[in-house]
ZAMARGU-4260 file (C-alpha; in steps of 0.2 Angstrom, whole numbers, plus 5000, padded with zeros to 4 digits):
<rodrens>
0) 5000/5000/5000 | 5009/5015/4994 | 5006/5032/5003 | 4998/5024/5018 | 4991/5037/5030
5) 4998/5027/5045 | 5013/5016/5047 | 5010/5004/5061 | 5022/4992/5070 | 5016/4976/5079
10) 5026/4970/5094 | 5023/4953/5102 | 5030/4951/5119 | 5031/4933/5124 | 5045/4923/5132
15) 5039/4906/5123 | 5037/4914/5106 | 5053/4922/5107 | 5062/4906/5112 | 5053/4896/5098
20) 5043/4885/5109 | 5026/4893/5104 | 5019/4900/5089 | 5014/4919/5088 | 4995/4919/5085
25) 4991/4936/5090 | 5004/4946/5080 | 4997/4940/5063 | 4979/4942/5068 | 4982/4960/5074
30) 4991/4964/5058 | 4977/4958/5048 | 4964/4968/5059 | 4974/4984/5058 | 4976/4983/5039
35) 4958/4978/5036 | 4950/4989/5049 | 4960/5005/5050 | 4958/5014/5033 | 4975/5020/5027
40) 4985/5009/5039 | 5000/4998/5034 | 5009/4987/5046 | 5027/4991/5041 | 5036/4981/5055
45) 5033/4966/5066 | 5044/4959/5080 | 5044/4946/5094 | 5054/4949/5110 | 5055/4941/5127
50) 5045/4949/5141 | 5061/4958/5147 | 5061/4977/5148 | 5078/4980/5140 | 5073/4969/5125
55) 5057/4978/5123 | 5065/4995/5124 | 5079/4990/5111 | 5067/4985/5098 | 5055/4999/5100
60) 5069/5012/5099 | 5076/5004/5084 | 5061/4998/5074 | 5046/5008/5079
</rodrens>
């Protein structure tokens, strides 16, 4: 979607998903909901991090 009015990032915070022992089910659903329901929005970044404040801060500062 070129010229999107909103650029959105989806961050999944989960120890199990970040370790690869569980599948991220919420992130892809949220991406679809945002792009289908928020006119002019495009998800431009997605990430998964463990539930650790420094990791969350790192990825939000760099990607979002």
